[in-house]
MDAnalysis code that builds the backbone (N, CA, C; Angstrom):
import MDAnalysis as mda
import numpy as np

u = mda.Universe.empty(378, n_residues=126, atom_resindex=np.repeat(np.arange(126), 3), trajectory=True)
u.add_TopologyAttr("name", ["N", "CA", "C"] * 126)
u.add_TopologyAttr("resid", np.arange(1, 127))
u.add_TopologyAttr("resname", ["MET", "PHE", "LEU", "ALA", "SER", "PRO", "GLU", "LEU", "ASP", "ALA", "VAL", "GLU", "ALA", "HIS", "PHE", "ARG", "ALA", "GLN", "ILE", "ALA", "ASP", "PRO", "SER", "VAL", "THR", "VAL", "LEU", "LEU", "ALA", "ASP", "GLY", "THR", "GLU", "SER", "LYS", "ALA", "LEU", "GLY", "TYR", "ALA", "ILE", "ALA", "ARG", "VAL", "LYS", "ASN", "ARG", "PRO", "GLY", "SER", "ALA", "LEU", "THR", "HIS", "SER", "ASP", "VAL", "ILE", "VAL", "SER", "LEU", "ASP", "GLN", "ILE", "ALA", "VAL", "VAL", "PRO", "ASP", "ALA", "ALA", "ARG", "SER", "GLY", "VAL", "GLY", "ALA", "ALA", "LEU", "LEU", "GLU", "ALA", "VAL", "ARG", "GLU", "VAL", "GLY", "ARG", "ALA", "ALA", "GLY", "CYS", "ARG", "ARG", "LEU", "VAL", "THR", "ASP", "VAL", "TRP", "TYR", "PHE", "ASN", "GLU", "GLY", "ALA", "ARG", "ALA", "PHE", "TYR", "GLN", "ALA", "ALA", "GLY", "PHE", "SER", "PRO", "MET", "ASN", "MET", "LEU", "LEU", "ASP", "GLN", "GLN", "LEU"])
u.atoms.positions = np.array([
    [21.721, -66.580, 33.584],
    [21.222, -65.810, 32.560],
    [21.211, -64.223, 32.747],
    [20.726, -64.172, 34.101],
    [21.030, -62.335, 34.014],
    [22.848, -62.374, 34.404],
    [23.248, -60.442, 33.712],
    [24.570, -60.565, 33.986],
    [24.542, -60.026, 35.242],
    [26.314, -60.616, 35.656],
    [26.090, -59.990, 37.317],
    [26.316, -58.609, 37.179],
    [26.846, -57.919, 36.131],
    [27.873, -56.730, 36.205],
    [27.710, -55.640, 34.473],
    [26.014, -55.652, 34.582],
    [25.236, -55.053, 33.596],
    [26.599, -53.490, 32.732],
    [26.435, -53.374, 32.009],
    [26.729, -52.017, 31.347],
    [25.933, -50.866, 31.913],
    [26.463, -50.121, 32.488],
    [25.218, -49.130, 32.835],
    [24.611, -48.424, 31.551],
    [25.608, -47.986, 30.713],
    [24.933, -47.419, 29.493],
    [23.842, -48.083, 28.867],
    [23.964, -49.064, 29.043],
    [23.264, -49.977, 28.474],
    [22.053, -50.446, 29.471],
    [22.145, -50.473, 30.309],
    [20.497, -50.115, 31.171],
    [19.947, -49.120, 31.176],
    [20.834, -48.194, 31.229],
    [20.144, -46.806, 30.918],
    [19.396, -46.462, 29.768],
    [20.201, -47.330, 28.540],
    [19.200, -47.154, 27.616],
    [17.686, -47.859, 27.106],
    [18.171, -49.160, 27.688],
    [17.032, -49.772, 28.340],
    [16.094, -48.965, 28.870],
    [15.970, -49.058, 30.049],
    [15.243, -48.062, 30.533],
    [14.615, -46.576, 30.309],
    [15.403, -45.777, 29.227],
    [15.248, -45.037, 28.425],
    [14.071, -45.221, 27.856],
    [14.354, -46.342, 26.992],
    [13.085, -47.055, 25.929],
    [11.944, -47.321, 26.207],
    [12.088, -47.890, 27.603],
    [10.298, -48.289, 28.356],
    [9.953, -46.906, 28.888],
    [10.987, -46.045, 28.901],
    [10.234, -44.758, 29.532],
    [9.579, -44.056, 28.358],
    [9.831, -44.120, 27.006],
    [9.618, -43.519, 25.674],
    [8.127, -44.269, 25.209],
    [8.026, -45.720, 25.396],
    [7.025, -46.402, 24.763],
    [5.838, -45.785, 25.509],
    [4.678, -45.234, 24.486],
    [3.943, -44.748, 25.089],
    [2.689, -45.508, 25.502],
    [2.629, -46.810, 25.937],
    [1.875, -47.687, 26.325],
    [2.432, -47.751, 27.576],
    [3.689, -47.529, 28.149],
    [4.232, -47.640, 29.350],
    [3.970, -47.041, 29.963],
    [3.611, -47.052, 31.573],
    [3.799, -46.160, 32.729],
    [4.526, -46.868, 33.610],
    [5.770, -45.506, 33.970],
    [6.765, -45.778, 35.534],
    [6.117, -45.472, 36.275],
    [5.911, -46.105, 37.492],
    [5.379, -45.957, 38.592],
    [7.075, -45.882, 39.812],
    [7.281, -44.718, 40.164],
    [8.292, -44.794, 41.145],
    [8.004, -44.545, 43.055],
    [8.039, -45.065, 43.641],
    [7.908, -44.807, 44.755],
    [8.675, -43.813, 45.891],
    [8.124, -42.902, 46.038],
    [9.328, -42.119, 46.892],
    [9.548, -41.928, 48.187],
    [10.806, -42.152, 48.463],
    [11.193, -41.906, 50.230],
    [11.170, -40.926, 50.503],
    [12.122, -40.602, 52.001],
    [12.116, -39.448, 52.523],
    [13.570, -38.695, 51.628],
    [13.561, -37.709, 51.973],
    [15.186, -36.979, 51.146],
    [15.332, -37.357, 49.711],
    [13.906, -37.072, 48.945],
    [13.665, -37.877, 47.596],
    [14.574, -39.033, 46.941],
    [14.059, -40.305, 47.763],
    [15.401, -41.669, 47.412],
    [14.134, -42.536, 46.839],
    [14.253, -42.661, 45.761],
    [13.665, -43.718, 45.579],
    [13.468, -44.998, 46.590],
    [12.333, -45.642, 46.615],
    [12.179, -46.928, 47.664],
    [12.123, -47.976, 46.817],
    [11.616, -47.410, 45.368],
    [10.974, -49.018, 44.607],
    [10.129, -48.008, 43.151],
    [9.905, -48.958, 42.400],
    [9.429, -48.596, 40.496],
    [8.785, -49.937, 40.574],
    [7.571, -49.694, 39.454],
    [6.819, -50.435, 39.105],
    [6.614, -50.176, 37.270],
    [6.658, -50.915, 36.501],
    [6.251, -50.750, 35.145],
    [5.299, -51.477, 34.701],
    [4.705, -50.949, 33.942],
    [2.968, -50.851, 33.406],
    [3.100, -51.044, 32.495],
    [2.465, -51.862, 31.493],
    [2.317, -51.701, 30.692],
    [0.899, -52.442, 29.625],
    [0.048, -51.327, 29.260],
    [-1.345, -51.778, 28.838],
    [-0.703, -52.464, 27.254],
    [-1.772, -53.138, 27.358],
    [-1.913, -54.241, 26.024],
    [-3.039, -54.340, 25.403],
    [-3.301, -54.585, 24.336],
    [-4.483, -54.651, 23.687],
    [-3.976, -55.771, 22.390],
    [-4.583, -56.737, 23.356],
    [-4.489, -58.529, 22.458],
    [-5.885, -58.667, 21.769],
    [-5.468, -58.988, 20.316],
    [-6.696, -59.095, 19.517],
    [-6.993, -60.729, 19.921],
    [-7.888, -60.475, 19.142],
    [-9.050, -62.069, 19.017],
    [-8.410, -62.812, 18.231],
    [-8.591, -63.816, 18.443],
    [-8.167, -65.169, 17.306],
    [-9.133, -66.220, 17.178],
    [-9.240, -66.985, 16.416],
    [-9.988, -68.143, 16.212],
    [-10.119, -68.859, 16.912],
    [-9.124, -68.716, 18.271],
    [-9.548, -69.266, 19.754],
    [-9.557, -68.208, 20.855],
    [-9.613, -67.462, 20.561],
    [-9.079, -66.554, 21.895],
    [-10.151, -65.074, 21.826],
    [-10.354, -64.860, 22.784],
    [-11.405, -63.577, 22.981],
    [-10.147, -62.542, 22.510],
    [-10.796, -61.444, 21.857],
    [-9.802, -59.715, 22.421],
    [-9.955, -59.700, 23.788],
    [-8.466, -58.989, 23.871],
    [-8.437, -58.191, 25.394],
    [-7.365, -57.197, 25.395],
    [-8.188, -56.308, 26.510],
    [-6.825, -55.599, 27.195],
    [-6.627, -55.294, 28.413],
    [-5.395, -55.992, 28.299],
    [-5.015, -56.286, 29.582],
    [-3.972, -54.912, 30.003],
    [-3.642, -55.441, 31.971],
    [-2.450, -54.300, 31.824],
    [-1.097, -55.535, 32.407],
    [0.008, -54.738, 31.780],
    [1.009, -56.091, 32.394],
    [2.163, -55.813, 33.394],
    [2.016, -56.185, 34.273],
    [3.180, -55.443, 35.429],
    [4.616, -56.300, 34.454],
    [5.506, -55.361, 34.131],
    [6.479, -55.668, 33.471],
    [7.989, -55.883, 34.182],
    [7.994, -54.961, 35.123],
    [9.085, -55.480, 36.332],
    [8.582, -54.275, 37.936],
    [8.861, -54.811, 38.607],
    [8.336, -54.453, 40.116],
    [9.790, -54.945, 40.814],
    [9.973, -53.896, 41.776],
    [11.496, -53.677, 42.387],
    [10.968, -52.900, 43.356],
    [11.434, -53.254, 44.847],
    [11.907, -52.699, 46.048],
    [13.362, -52.539, 46.731],
    [13.911, -51.683, 47.373],
    [15.217, -51.043, 47.341],
    [15.329, -52.604, 48.900],
    [16.009, -52.991, 48.951],
    [16.517, -54.192, 50.031],
    [15.717, -53.479, 51.298],
    [16.149, -52.243, 52.011],
    [16.034, -52.109, 53.240],
    [14.052, -51.342, 53.280],
    [13.432, -51.084, 52.416],
    [12.467, -50.871, 52.464],
    [11.047, -52.156, 52.346],
    [12.252, -53.500, 52.085],
    [11.082, -54.656, 51.890],
    [10.358, -54.886, 53.046],
    [8.831, -55.215, 52.418],
    [8.406, -55.875, 53.293],
    [7.281, -54.505, 54.418],
    [8.166, -53.554, 54.098],
    [6.868, -52.104, 54.614],
    [5.839, -51.680, 53.949],
    [5.357, -52.827, 52.814],
    [4.294, -51.693, 51.848],
    [4.269, -51.115, 50.610],
    [5.770, -50.893, 50.475],
    [6.077, -50.250, 49.343],
    [5.614, -51.055, 47.947],
    [6.126, -52.595, 47.707],
    [5.976, -53.394, 46.938],
    [4.016, -53.344, 46.495],
    [3.527, -53.584, 47.647],
    [2.087, -53.329, 47.895],
    [1.676, -52.178, 47.177],
    [1.913, -51.050, 47.421],
    [1.657, -49.520, 47.210],
    [1.799, -49.853, 45.487],
    [3.179, -50.102, 44.925],
    [3.191, -49.889, 43.164],
    [2.340, -51.184, 42.826],
    [2.066, -52.153, 43.381],
    [0.959, -52.652, 42.521],
    [-0.224, -52.296, 42.645],
    [-0.442, -51.561, 43.758],
    [-2.174, -51.298, 43.557],
    [-2.187, -50.228, 42.514],
    [-1.057, -49.089, 42.713],
    [-0.574, -48.319, 41.576],
    [-0.771, -48.507, 40.144],
    [-0.121, -50.132, 40.036],
    [-0.446, -50.952, 38.934],
    [-1.916, -51.129, 38.284],
    [-2.349, -51.611, 38.883],
    [-3.913, -51.862, 39.111],
    [-4.687, -50.239, 38.453],
    [-4.331, -49.429, 39.265],
    [-5.545, -48.080, 39.187],
    [-4.226, -47.911, 37.475],
    [-3.676, -48.088, 36.929],
    [-3.452, -47.650, 35.703],
    [-4.600, -48.635, 34.892],
    [-4.628, -49.815, 35.444],
    [-5.459, -51.023, 34.747],
    [-6.423, -50.229, 34.253],
    [-6.769, -49.977, 35.311],
    [-8.433, -49.684, 35.544],
    [-8.666, -48.611, 34.582],
    [-8.231, -47.510, 35.019],
    [-8.067, -46.751, 34.226],
    [-8.038, -47.002, 32.741],
    [-7.343, -47.383, 32.326],
    [-7.124, -48.009, 30.823],
    [-8.166, -48.779, 30.553],
    [-9.727, -49.230, 31.238],
    [-10.472, -50.261, 31.088],
    [-9.885, -51.503, 31.232],
    [-8.411, -51.943, 31.453],
    [-8.476, -53.539, 31.334],
    [-9.251, -54.093, 32.019],
    [-9.415, -55.219, 31.894],
    [-10.429, -56.308, 32.841],
    [-9.115, -56.889, 33.203],
    [-8.110, -57.571, 32.967],
    [-6.671, -58.155, 34.183],
    [-5.243, -57.683, 34.384],
    [-5.204, -57.851, 35.351],
    [-3.785, -57.671, 35.580],
    [-2.525, -59.178, 35.018],
    [-1.621, -58.679, 34.282],
    [-0.874, -60.098, 34.460],
    [0.641, -59.488, 34.406],
    [1.459, -60.714, 35.096],
    [2.655, -61.010, 35.333],
    [3.248, -61.608, 35.266],
    [4.714, -61.748, 35.273],
    [5.549, -63.487, 35.522],
    [6.585, -62.979, 36.366],
    [7.145, -64.161, 36.989],
    [7.998, -64.395, 37.470],
    [8.702, -65.597, 37.710],
    [10.218, -65.282, 38.140],
    [11.141, -66.746, 37.821],
    [10.636, -67.965, 38.878],
    [10.752, -68.999, 38.601],
    [10.167, -70.253, 39.577],
    [11.133, -69.881, 40.998],
    [12.694, -69.552, 40.541],
    [13.473, -69.774, 42.034],
    [13.448, -68.811, 42.252],
    [12.310, -67.544, 42.265],
    [12.624, -66.359, 43.069],
    [11.041, -66.586, 44.318],
    [11.464, -67.293, 45.299],
    [10.478, -67.831, 46.052],
    [10.006, -66.577, 46.969],
    [10.712, -65.820, 46.693],
    [10.002, -64.292, 47.865],
    [8.849, -63.626, 46.817],
    [9.534, -63.633, 45.846],
    [8.171, -62.876, 44.910],
    [7.265, -63.337, 44.670],
    [7.544, -65.112, 44.431],
    [6.142, -65.612, 44.218],
    [5.243, -65.777, 45.468],
    [6.004, -65.697, 46.464],
    [4.908, -65.731, 47.720],
    [4.315, -64.875, 47.951],
    [5.042, -63.481, 47.281],
    [4.637, -61.456, 47.153],
    [3.069, -61.821, 46.618],
    [2.973, -62.247, 45.162],
    [2.186, -62.239, 44.095],
    [1.224, -63.221, 44.307],
    [1.367, -64.209, 45.661],
    [0.121, -65.493, 45.607],
    [-0.845, -64.610, 46.625],
    [0.111, -63.533, 47.520],
    [-0.810, -62.856, 49.400],
    [-1.401, -61.586, 48.044],
    [-0.663, -61.315, 46.932],
    [-1.662, -60.077, 46.653],
    [-2.605, -60.794, 46.237],
    [-2.801, -61.606, 46.038],
    [-4.129, -62.638, 45.300],
    [-3.939, -63.380, 43.215],
    [-2.762, -63.030, 43.050],
    [-2.330, -63.906, 42.244],
    [-2.385, -65.324, 42.069],
    [-2.515, -65.483, 40.843],
    [-2.639, -67.431, 40.613],
    [-2.336, -67.653, 39.324],
    [-1.618, -69.236, 39.375],
    [-0.558, -69.364, 38.325],
    [-1.871, -69.143, 36.775],
    [-1.634, -68.597, 35.609],
    [-2.118, -68.833, 34.706],
    [-1.540, -69.610, 33.483],
    [-0.461, -69.445, 32.987],
    [0.381, -70.325, 32.890],
    [1.758, -70.384, 33.124],
    [2.502, -71.766, 32.754],
    [3.856, -72.028, 32.729],
    [5.355, -72.265, 31.702],
    [5.671, -71.492, 31.650],
    [6.863, -71.290, 30.376],
    [7.766, -72.337, 30.932],
    [8.423, -73.757, 30.199],
    [9.255, -74.525, 30.880],
    [10.350, -74.030, 29.675],
    [11.934, -74.833, 30.430],
    [12.917, -74.749, 29.780],
    [13.600, -75.940, 30.008],
    [14.133, -76.480, 29.004],
    [15.312, -77.281, 28.889],
    [16.572, -76.983, 28.294],
    [17.542, -77.064, 28.484],
    [19.240, -77.030, 28.131],
    [19.135, -77.666, 27.136],
    [19.935, -77.694, 25.912],
    [19.987, -77.988, 24.701],
    [21.602, -78.506, 24.698],
])
């Protein structure tokens, strides 16, 4: 599903579009010598109610990444807490994210951070 070698111009355009979106906050974990240790992309979403659901304002953790050398050093936890603060400041009641099922390390990270499953997306090849 993921490209082994995405085109750098396309990746740059993707992130520029994310940064330009007013509902998005990009958080950067800065290390020594001004080298980034990780980033998170948070998006505040206003979900209108329907006949079956309540309206809600949530913060969505769209992406989080930590450089391998900084893994398990608290960088991811600090980024996650910063995303929570973005949500609290925007009046959000919940933080939601998704994780690829095969990514056991990420699933363990989110479980340790207090997340619980809410929805399961299923896939089938045709």
